[in-house]
N, C-alpha and C positions, 0 to 999 in steps of 0.2 A: 864127743857128743855129750850133751847134758840132758837130764830129765828134771822136771820142775814139779813142785808141790805147792798148792795154794791153800792157805788156811785162813778162814774167817773167824775172827773173835768178836762176838757180839758185845755190845755195851748196854748198861742199864738205861732204860728210857728216863728214869727218875734222876739218877745221879750223873749219868754220862760216863761212869767208870766201867772199865772192861769187866766182863763176868768171869774171865779167866786171867791168871797172871801171865802177861805177855812175855816177860822174861823167862818164866817157867816153860812156856811153850817153845821158845827159842832154844833153851837148854835141852829140852827133851828131844827135839829133832836133831840138834847138833850131836847128841850122844848116839844117834842112829846114823851118823855120817852125812847129814844134810848141812849145807852151808847157807847161812842167811844171805839172801840177795837184796831184799828190800822190805820195808814196812810202810804200808800205805794207809793212812787214816782216811776213811770215807765219811764225809759229813752228810747228813740227810738233806735232801732237796725237798721241794714241796710235795713230791710224790713218794718220797721215802719217809718211813716213820721210825727207823732205827739207825743207830750209830754202829758202824762195823769197822774194824781194823783188819786189813788183809795183810798176811805175812807170806812172803814168797821165799821159798827155799830152792836150792839147786843141788844136784848131785851128779858127779861125773860118772858116766857109764863107760865101760871099756869100749875101745874103738872097734873091736870085733863083735860087739853086741849085735850090731846090724852089719852084715857083711856086704850087702848090696841093697839098692833102693827097693827092689822087689820084695825084700824081707819086711818092708813096712806095710802091713795089711791095709792101712787106711789111706794109702796114697797109690794112685794108679801109675801107669808107665809114663804119663805125661806130666806127673807131679801134682795132679789135682786130687782133692779129697773126694 
């Protein structure tokens, strides 16, 4: 089983450059055991006014982290949230 972390990096409205060093963010999370899964640039639409890059990380959790479905507090017995 895996757990996921989603990080948004905002970009400057004037220059379009990221406000944070994207490589630095990836290295920071990698040092904490997270694996880079995907980097998704989001371009603004007519309703969006800012540029954002979404960075998605994953980390394997032990198989015994959840021993049975009922241990997942946000899912009922039928598998619904």
